[in-house]
N, C-alpha and C positions, 0 to 999 in steps of 0.2 A: 504493500500500500504506500509506504514511504517512497519507494522507488518510482512509482507512478506519479506521485505528487512532484517529485524532483524533475521528472521528465516534462511534466506539464508546465513547470515554472521555467523551463529552459529558454534562454534568451533567443529570440528569433532575429537573425542578422539581416543585413541589407541584401545579401545574396538571395535569401528566400523571398523577401518582400519585393525587391526590384532587381532581378537578374540583369546582367549586362546584355543589351540588345545586340543582335548581329550588326556588324559594321555595314552600313548601306553602301551601295555602289555610288561612286561620285557621279553626279549628273553630267551629261555632255555639255550642257549649257548652264553653268553655275550662276544663279541669280545674285545680284548685289545692287545696292543703291550707291551711286557715285556722287560724292559731294565736292563741289567746286567752291572753295572759300573766296575766290576772286569775284564771284557773282552774289554771294550771300550778303544781304543788307541787314540781317538781324531782325526781320519783321516778325518772326515767330509764328508765321502762318502754319508751318509744319507742325508745331506743337499744338496748335488749336485744332487742326483737323484730326490729328492723331488722338488727342484726348476725347474728341467728340466720338470717335469710333470706340474708344476703350470704355468710357463711362457715360456716354450719351449726353455729355455737356462739355462746354469749353472750360477746361481745367488743366492748365499746362503742367501742374504737378503730377497729373495722371497720364502724361504723355510718355510714349516709348522712345521719343527723340528729344534731345535737349540742346538748345542753342546757348552757346557760351560766348560771351563778349570779352575780347582781349583789348583793353585800353592801351596797353603797351605797344602792341603790334597794329592796332587800328583795324582789326579784322574780327570776323565772327566765325565760329566753328560749330558744326553740328555733331553731336555725339549720338551715334546710333550703331546698331549691330551690323557687322560686316559679314556675318554668316561664314565664318572662317572654314577653311578646308579641314583643319583639325582644331576644333574649338577648345581653347583652354578652359573655358567656363564649364564645359561638359565634363572634362576630366576632373575639375576641382570640386564639383558639386558632391557633397557627402551623401546625399540621398538619391542621387541619379535622377533628379527631376528635370534635367535638360537632355534633350536628344536632338538628333538631326535626321530629317526624313529623306526619302529618295530624291526629292526635288531640290535638296541642298539647303532647306530652310531650318535654322536652329530655333527650337521652341522650348519654352518653360512649361512643363506640365504642372499646373497649379495644384492638382490633387496630391502631388508628392512634395511640393515646395514647402520648406519650413521657414523661409524668409530670413535665412542666416546672413545673406549678403556676401558669402564667400565667392560667388561667381563674379561679382563686381570687382573684387580684389584681384581675381585671377585674370580678368579681361584687360588687355593692353589699352583698350579704348574706354574701359569702365562703362561699357554699353548697357549691361543690365542695370536699370535704374530702380531705386527704392523710394516709394512715396514717403514723404517726411512724416505724415500723420498716421497713416494706416500701416506703414512698414511693408506694404505689398510690393513684390518684385514685378517689374514690367520690362519687357524687351521686345524690340521690333521683330515681327514675324512676317514682314513684307506684305501685310494685309492679304495673306494667302495668295500672293503672286500678283497683286494689283495695288501697289502702295499708294495711299492717298496723298502722302506728303509730296511725292514726286509729281503727282498729277496737279496739285494745287499750288506748288511753289511759283510765285509770280515772276521770279528772276531766273528760273531754270537752274538754280544752284544744286538741286537734287535731281538726279537722273537715274531711272531704273534701267539697269543694263542686264540683259539676259545671258551675256557671256558668249564666247566663241564656240561654235558647234563642232568644227572638225579641223584637226591639224593635218594639213596635206603635205607639209615638208617632210615628215618622217616617211610617208608613203612614197615620196620621190627619192629621198636620200638612199635608202637601202637598195633599190634597184640600180641606182647610179654607182654605188660602191661595189655591188656584185659585178656589174658589167665592166667596171674599171679593173677589178681583180682579175676577171677572165682575160681581158685584153692584155694586161701587163704580165700575167703569169702563163697563159696558154697560147694566145694568138701571137703576141709580139715576143716570141721566145728569145731569150738571150740574157742580157743584164739590164738592170734598171740604171746602172751607172751611165749608160749611153745606149739607148735603143733607137732604131731607125725604122720608120714606116714609110716606104717610098722615098720621097725627097725630104721628108720631115725628120729631123733629128732632135732629140730632146735629152741632153745630158743632165745628170744630177748636179746641182750647183756645188754640193760638198765634194763630190768626186772631181769636179772641174778644178776646184781650189787645190785639192791634193795633187791633181795631175800637173797643174802649173808649178806647184812647189817641188814636186819630185823631178820633173824634166827641165826645170828652169827655162821653159819655153812657153810663150804666150801665143796660142793659135786663135786668131780673131774669129774665125768661123765657129769654133767650139765655144768660145766665150759668148758670142752673140746668141748661140742656141741656148746656152745656160741661162742667159738673161731673160729668155722668154718666160720661164717659170717665175723669175723675180718680178717681171713686169705684171704677170697675172696676179701675183700676191699684192703688189702695190695697188692694183685696181680693185681687187675683190677680196683681199684678205687671204688668210691661209686656207683657201678652199681645197688645195691639194691634200692637206692633212685631214680635213674633215670629210672629204667626198671622194678622193681618188686613191690615196695611199693604200696599197694592198695590205701592209702590216697593220695600219690603222683599222682596216676592215676586220682583220683577224682579231685585233684587240677588242673591238666592239662585240664580236661574237663571244670571246672568252669572258669579257667583263660582264656579260649579261647572265652568266651562269655560275661564276665562282664567287665565294664569299670574300669579304674584305676584312683584313686583320690589322691594317695600319703599317706604316713604315717608320723606321727610326728618323728622328728629326734631321740628322745630317744628310739623309738621302732625299729629303723633300725640297731642297733648295733648287729653284728654277735656274740658277746660275751655273749648275753643273754642266748643262749641255753646251754652254759657251766654252767652258774649259775643255770638254771633249773635242769640240770643233777646233780649238786652238792646238790641242795636242795632236789631232789627226793631221792638220796642215803642217805643223812643225815636225812631226814624225816623218811625213812624206818627204820633206826637204832633207832630212838627215839620212833616211833609209833608201831613198831613190825609188820607192813604190808607194802605192796607196794603202796604208795599213788599215784604215777603218773599213774600206770596201770589202776586205776579207771576212769581216764579221758583221757587216751591215745586215740587219734582218730584212730590210726591204729588198736589197739585192739578192739575198739568199732565197727568199721566196720566189723572186722573178727567175732565178736560175735553176729552180728545182724541177722544171718540166722540159720535155723535148729530148732531142738526142743527147746522150750523156747525162740525162737528168738524174739517173741513179747515183752516178759519181758526184755530180754537182749537188745532189740532194743531201749528201753527207753534211754539207754546210748548214742544213736545217737544224742541226743540233743546237745552234745558237738561238733559234726561234723560241722553243719552249722555255729556255733559260731566261730570256728577256721577258717573255710573256708571263713568267712566274711573278714578275713585279706587280702584275695585275691583282695578285692576292693582297697586295698592300693598299694601293689606291688606284682608282680608275685612271686609265691612260697614264700610268706612272712614267713609262718610257717617253711619251710625248711631252709630259710636263717638265721632266728634269734631265733627260739623258740624250735625246735624239739630236745629233749635230745638224741633220738636214732641217729639222724644225728650227734650230738655232739660226741658220742662214735665213730661212723664211720669216722668222720672228724679227730679224733686223730690217727686212724689207717691209714688214707689216707696220713697223714703227712709223714709217713715213707714208703709210697707205692713206687712201682718200675716203674710206668708209669707216663707220663705227657702229656699234650696237649700243643703244641706250635703253635703260630700264628705269621706270619711275615717272611715267606719264601720270596725269592727275587721276586716272582711273586705276592706277596700281594700288593693290591692297596691302602690299609690303608684308608686314609681320603676320598678317592673317593668311598668307598663301605660301610664299617662298618656293613655288614650284620651279621657278627659273634656277634658283640656287641648288635645288635638289637634283635637277636633271643635267646641269652643266658637267660634262665629263672632265673638264680641265680645272674645275674648282676655283674659278676666278670671280664669281659673283659673291660679294661681301654680304654674308648673312647678318652680321651685326649692323651694318648700315641699313639693311632692309628692316631689321627689328626696330631700329630707331626712327623709321619713317623717312630715311634719306635715300635719294636715288644713287645707287652705287656706280662708281666709275669703272668701266670694264677695260682692262689693259688689252688693247687689240693685238699687241705682239704675242700674247699668250692665247688669244682666241683662235680656235681652229675653224670658225665659221660653219660649224655643224648646224647652227640655227635651231638647236633644240629649245633654247629659251624662248625664241620667237614662236616656235611651234606649240609649246606646251602652255604658254601663258593664257589662262582662260579669259583675261580681261583685255587682251591685245595691247598690253603696256610695253612690251619689248618690241623695239622697232630698229630697222636698219636706216641709218642716216649718213649724210656726208659729214666729214669732219668739221666743215666750216658752218654747219647749221648749229646755232647756239641753243635754240629752244627745244624743249623736250616735246616729243610728239603728243598731241592731244592737250598740251598745256594752254590754258587760256590766260592771256595777259590781263593784268589788272587794269581797271578803267583809269584813264588819265583825263584831267580837266585842264583846259587852256584858259 
């Protein structure tokens, strides 16, 4: 009898009351309200229409959106839920009263909410608002997909954006990489250091530098051919690394299946590849042949097919060794060690295009898909977390365009270097 009483008094935990829901699939078009502070006049119309929907009367304290006036900056800001990709409020809620539906809308389930306010503390925007008198928690639910604040804002400072539906760049890049791999490895059999197709010759710029250093001879035709790839890099960035390089394609395949364990700090320096480039050229001058070409993974892959391919394929032993770096960090070879990438990086420094992230529709800390998907790890997560548009070093960017492709809000754009404004940015009004 006592045992039954003890079992009856057993504490029922949150797992029994509110089990973790299955993680919903991310919507193809994630909805969000975009706020433009340059247009906001602080009229608080959004607060009025929102409170009218919430409590059937104009009572700004019951609104799910809050307008904050900054006297110091002379601007107005709207605090509202951004319906994050991975909501921190949902993780922090001790009673699991917050969830995210398949449409991408983050909601507070009032039947479970205990009005503790922890969600507000966890949210970078402090978007869950607590009524001062009743203590009730309120948070934007996008009016079930038709937000009234965006419809009634007289200055269009709030805009309901349904997100980008389809990323087509990924669908294009993989076929291009595959075709490039087959061309360089199977069709144009020989070496990548210098292959010829008809009257077209395209030597590797690193191999060309080693050749010049080892022979002490400058062949203008060879140099001009090598400058073709340099010119392409100046015009379009390191597209060879992201779209054409056969070893890069191999690394993308390996990186998609192997786990990551990290690398020692001394192997993460992006300056190592410049040291390897200098050592290869200096070694060529002293040895009289091209030392790096004998272990180059790009050339090894290109020489592994065709007549004599079995013998030449013995060089492929270097490929899994270098690919093993992929266990540490994605594209480790490209980030820190590839001397071919070093030459192209120098050309990209004076390139004419750039990628910018941080248009006014960028959700920054609430998304970070661009930082997660970048294989070169050059998008500053801390800057995004602080709401700052990160500056992307184009010498390290391989122009894979994953960030442009995956951004659900179309905030990542390709621009010319001389363009100063961020795409989608609205300039503040000026008065004469």
